[in-house]
N, C-alpha and C positions, 0 to 999 in steps of 0.2 A: 551156438551152432547156426541159428538162422542168420546171424550177422554175416557169416562167411558166404552164404548164398547171396544175400543182398549185396555185399561188398563186391563180389565177382561181377554181378550184372551191372552194378553202378559203374565200375571201372571200364567195362565194355562200352557203356554209354558215354562216359567221359572221353574215351579214346576215339570216338567217332568224329569225323570231320564236321558233321552238322550239329554237334552238341551246342545248344544255345547258351550255356553258361561259361564257356571257355573264356570269353573276355572278362566276365565278372571275376572268375577265379584268378586270372592273371593280375587283375587290378588288386584284389585282396592280398595275393602273395607278394606283389611288388611293394606294397605299403609296409609289410612286415609288422603289422600291429596286432596280429592274432596268433595264438598258439596253434600248433599243428592239430591238436585235438579239436579245436574250434573249427578249423578249416575242414577237417574230416566230417564233422557234424553237418556243416553247411552243404558239403558235397552230397551226403546221404539224404539230407532233408530235401534239397532241390531235386534230386533224382526221384524221390518218392512223390513229390508234389507235381513235377513237370512231366517226367517220362512215364510215371505210373498213374498219372491222372488223379492223384490223391485218393486212390482206392484204399480201403482198409487192408491190412496185411493178410488177414485170413482169405480175403477174396483174391489177392494177388497169388497166393500159394495154391488155392483150389482151382484157379483158372490156368495155372501152369505158366505164369508170367516169368518165373525165375528158372524154368527148366533148362538144363543144359545136357541132359543124358542122351546118349545115342543108344537106344534100346537094342539095336542090331548088334552092338559090340559086347553085350553083356550075356553071361551064361544064364539064361532063363528058360523055363519050360515054354512050350508053344502057348499053352493056356495063360501063363503069367505074362508073356510078351503081349498077347492080344488084349489081356485085361489092362495092362499098363498103358498100351497105346490108345485105348479107348477111354481111359479115365485119367484126366490130367491131375486130379487131386491125389489119386493113388501114386502117380508118377512122381509128383512133388514129395509125397511122403516117403517114397522109396529113395529118392535122391537125398533127402534129409537123413534117412536111416543109414545110408552108405557113407556119410561124411565121417572123416577121421578126426580125432582130437589131436592135441599136441604130442601125445605119446604114440600116435599111429593106430589107436584102437577105434574100431567102428562104433559110432555113437549109439546105435540101436540094433545090435546083431539079431535079436529075436524077431523084431519087426522086419528087418531086411530079409531074413530067411522066410518068414511067413508070406511076404509079398512076392519074393522071387519064386516061390513054389505055388503061389496063389492058392494057399490053403483056405478052405471055407471055414475058418475058425471065427470065434466070436470077436476077437480083436479087430480083424479086418472089417467085419460087418459093422461093428460099432463105430469105427473111425471113418470109414468111407461112406456108409449108408446107414445113418443112425435112426432110421424109421422103425 
C-alpha cells in the first residue's frame, strides 16, 4: 500500500519539466539493457534519494511529504478536519487508511473511521502521540 503512495508522488516528480533524471532515464531506456522492473527500481531509488533528500520513509510520511488529500472535499467532522489539517502525520495515516486494494476494499476501514470522526480512542493516541 505504501508503494502506491510513493509511486504516485514519484511519477509527479518524473513528469515535471525540471526533473533532473530525465536525461539519465532516456539514456537507460534507449540502451534497452535493463528490464522494466530494474528501471522502475532506479526511478524510485533516485526519487527517494534526490527529491526526498534521502530522508527515512517514516520521516517522509510523518512530515506529510506524500500527502495528496484535499481535506475540504472529504466528509469529515469539523473537529476531525481541524485535527487532520494541523497534524501531517495523522493526515498521512488517514490517506493510507483510505487507499483501496485491487478489489476496491479500503485498506484500513476502522482506522479511517476513527480518524474521520477524530475519536479520542487509544488507537489514535498510540499511533499519533505515543507519549
